[in-house]
C-alpha positions in Angstrom: 3.6 12.1 8.1 4.5 9.4 10.6 0.9 7.7 10.7 2.1 5.4 13.2 3.1 7.1 15.9 -0.6 7.8 17.0 -2.0 5.0 19.4 -5.0 4.2 21.9 -5.3 2.0 23.7 -8.7 -0.4 23.8 -10.2 -1.8 27.2 -9.0 -5.3 25.4 -5.7 -4.2 26.4 -4.8 -3.4 22.7 -3.0 -0.6 21.2 -5.5 0.9 18.6 -3.6 2.6 15.8 -5.7 5.9 15.6 -4.7 7.2 12.0 -7.0 4.7 10.2 -7.1 3.9 6.2 -10.3 5.0 5.2 -11.6 1.6 1.8 -15.5 3.3 1.8 -14.5 6.1 -0.8 -12.7 4.1 -3.3 -13.8 2.0 -6.0 -13.5 -1.8 -6.4 -10.7 -1.6 -9.4 -8.2 0.9 -7.5 -8.8 -0.2 -3.6 -6.0 -3.2 -3.6 -3.3 -0.5 -4.8 -4.4 1.9 -2.6 -4.6 -0.2 0.4 -0.8 -1.5 0.1 0.2 1.8 -1.2 -1.9 3.3 1.6 0.2 1.2 4.2 3.8 1.3 2.5 3.0 5.2 3.6 2.3 3.7 7.1 -1.0 3.8 7.9 -1.1 0.2 9.8 -5.1 0.5 10.2 -6.9 -0.4 7.5 -11.3 -0.3 8.3 -13.3 -2.4 5.6 -16.8 -4.0 5.3 -18.9 -5.7 3.8 -21.3 -3.1 2.4 -18.5 -1.5 0.9 -17.8 -3.7 -2.4 -14.7 -4.2 -2.2 -13.3 -6.7 0.3 -11.6 -8.8 -1.6 -9.9 -5.8 -3.9 -8.7 -5.0 0.1 -7.8 -8.1 0.8 -5.5 -8.6 -2.1 -4.3 -5.1 -1.2 -3.2 -6.2 2.3 -1.4 -9.5 1.1 1.0 -7.5 -1.2 1.5 -4.9 0.7 4.6 -5.9 3.0 3.6 -6.0 6.0 3.4 -8.5 8.3 -1.0 -9.3 9.1 0.8 -8.7 12.7 1.6 -5.6 12.3 -1.3 -4.4 11.6 -5.0 -3.5 12.2 -7.8 -4.3 10.8 -11.5 -3.2 11.3 -14.6 -4.7 9.4 -18.5 -4.4 10.1 -21.2 -6.4 10.1 -23.8 -5.0 7.6 -27.4 -5.1 8.7 -29.5 -7.3 6.7 -31.8 -8.9 8.8 -30.0 -9.9 12.0 -30.1 -13.5 12.7 -27.8 -15.6 14.9 -26.3 -17.1 12.2 -26.1 -14.4 10.3 -23.9 -12.3 12.0 -21.8 -15.0 12.8 -21.6 -16.2 8.7 -20.8 -12.7 7.3 -18.2 -12.2 9.2 -17.0 -15.5 7.8 -18.0 -14.6 4.2 -15.8 -11.0 4.6 -12.9 -13.1 6.8 -12.4 -15.3 3.4 -12.8 -12.5 1.2 -9.6 -10.2 3.2 -7.9 -13.7 3.4 -7.0 -14.2 7.2 -8.0 -15.3 10.0 -8.9 -12.9 11.8 -10.4 -9.3 12.3 -8.7 -6.9 15.6 -12.4 -4.8 15.4 -15.7 -5.8 14.6 -18.0 -3.6 13.9 -22.3 -3.6 14.0 -22.1 -1.8 11.4 -25.8 -0.3 11.7 -27.8 -1.1 15.4 -31.7 -2.2 13.6 -31.4 -4.4 11.2 -33.0 -3.7 7.6 -36.2 -5.0 6.4 -36.8 -6.7 10.0 -39.9 -4.9 10.0 -40.5 -8.0 7.1 -38.6 -10.0 8.6 -39.6 -12.1 12.0 -37.1 -14.0 12.5 -35.1 -10.3 13.1 -33.8 -9.6 16.4 -32.5 -7.2 19.0 -30.2 -5.1 19.1 -29.2 -6.8 21.9 -29.5 -10.4 20.7 -27.3 -9.5 18.0 -24.3 -8.3 20.3 -24.7 -11.4 22.4 -23.5 -13.3 18.9 -20.6 -10.8 18.5 -19.6 -11.5 21.7 -19.4 -15.1 20.9 -17.7 -13.2 17.4 -15.1 -11.7 20.1 -14.4 -15.3 22.5 -14.1 -17.4 19.4 -10.8 -16.0 18.5 -11.6 -14.5 15.0 -12.7 -11.2 16.4 -9.8 -9.4 19.1 -11.9 -6.5 19.5 -16.2 -6.0 19.4 -18.1 -2.7 18.5 -20.9 -0.8 17.5 -21.2 1.7 14.8 -24.2 4.0 14.6 -25.5 4.1 17.4 -27.3 6.4 20.1 -26.5 7.3 23.5 -29.5 6.0 24.4 -29.2 2.3 22.4 -26.0 2.5 23.9 -26.9 2.6 27.5 -29.6 -0.1 27.1 -27.0 -3.0 25.4 -24.6 -2.6 27.9 -27.1 -3.1 30.9 -27.5 -6.0 29.0 -24.0 -6.7 27.6 -21.3 -9.6 29.1 -18.2 -8.4 27.2 -18.7 -4.0 26.4 -17.9 -3.0 23.5 -14.2 -2.1 22.5 -14.9 0.9 20.5 -18.3 3.4 19.1 -18.1 4.8 15.9 -20.0 8.1 15.3 -20.6 10.8 12.8 -18.6 13.9 14.5 -18.7 17.0 13.4 -18.4 20.3 14.9 -21.7 21.4 14.8 -22.4 17.6 16.3 -19.9 16.5 18.3 -22.0 13.2 20.1 -20.7 15.5 23.6 -23.5 13.1 25.3 -22.5 9.7 23.7 -18.8 10.2 23.7 -19.7 11.3 27.9 -20.5 8.1 27.8 -18.1 6.1 26.1 -16.0 8.1 28.3 -16.9 6.9 31.5 -17.1 3.5 30.3 -14.2 2.9 29.0 -15.0 3.2 25.6 -13.3 4.6 22.7 -15.2 6.7 21.0 -14.0 7.4 16.8 -14.7 9.9 14.7 -16.0 9.7 11.6 -16.2 11.1 8.5 -12.8 10.9 6.9 -10.4 13.3 4.9 -8.4 13.6 2.2 -4.8 13.5 2.0 -1.9 13.7 -0.5 1.1 11.7 0.2 4.5 10.8 -1.4 4.8 7.3 -1.0 8.3 5.8 -1.0 9.5 4.0 -3.7 6.7 4.8 -5.9 6.2 6.1 -9.2 3.3 8.9 -8.0 2.0 10.3 -5.7 -1.1 8.6 -3.6 -4.8 9.5 -2.2 -5.7 8.0 1.0 -8.5 9.0 2.6 -7.5 9.0 6.7 -9.1 8.9 9.9 -7.1 11.2 12.6 -8.8 10.2 16.0 -5.9 10.6 18.6 -7.6 12.9 21.4 -6.5 16.6 20.4 -4.5 15.7 18.1 -3.1 18.9 16.2 -5.0 20.1 13.0 -1.6 20.9 11.6 -0.3 17.3 11.2 -3.6 16.9 8.2 -3.2 19.8 6.5 -6.4 19.5 4.5 -7.9 19.4 7.4 -10.8 22.1 7.6 -12.6 21.2 10.4 -12.3 20.2 14.0 -13.2 19.6 17.4 -12.4 20.9 20.8 -12.7 17.5 23.5 -14.0 15.2 20.5 -11.9 12.4 18.9 -10.9 15.1 16.1 -12.7 14.5 12.7 -10.7 15.4 9.7 
């Protein structure tokens, strides 16, 4: 498969590859080779998060893949620890160090509410957390910012005060729950909808002595299920989740 052919343009003007190499399914001991081989199959968008517990190994895979950093698109997530302003900024700094890069192409707020906030009076709200996300964007350390696991109501609330609107909104999207209301809102506000979960795909890697099983998201509008032969779930007007 030519993974490099599909992309979308975010509201920042930057191009985001629409077929995405997921890393949450991969054990830390395997992920460096997995990322490197996944990139060699043609994937250029690498999806990471602190909570996956394998950022350093992802960084090693990025450094050994043989593709320039500028040719890759790296997504990272701020975990839902108490969203104090310093914890949001420190979380990205820690991830940048682990990944061995000066910036991420997309930084997502992993969850809209901080875990444990009832026990931490300093934990900030979604709207205040977004203000810190906006500062990360302005610093250049996150080329785009977005949200994950948000309801249409919470996204609408965020948009009422946001100086910089999200570039991406990620949510679970399956035929029984196509997230139609959320998708319509994203479309109206020029926010790229990212459907999950990923699917498993086995690929033959040029120059490697074995095939590699990779997990990929496919978020291209009207992308045919024939492009991902193992696909078992498709939807009509959604950005398909395979």
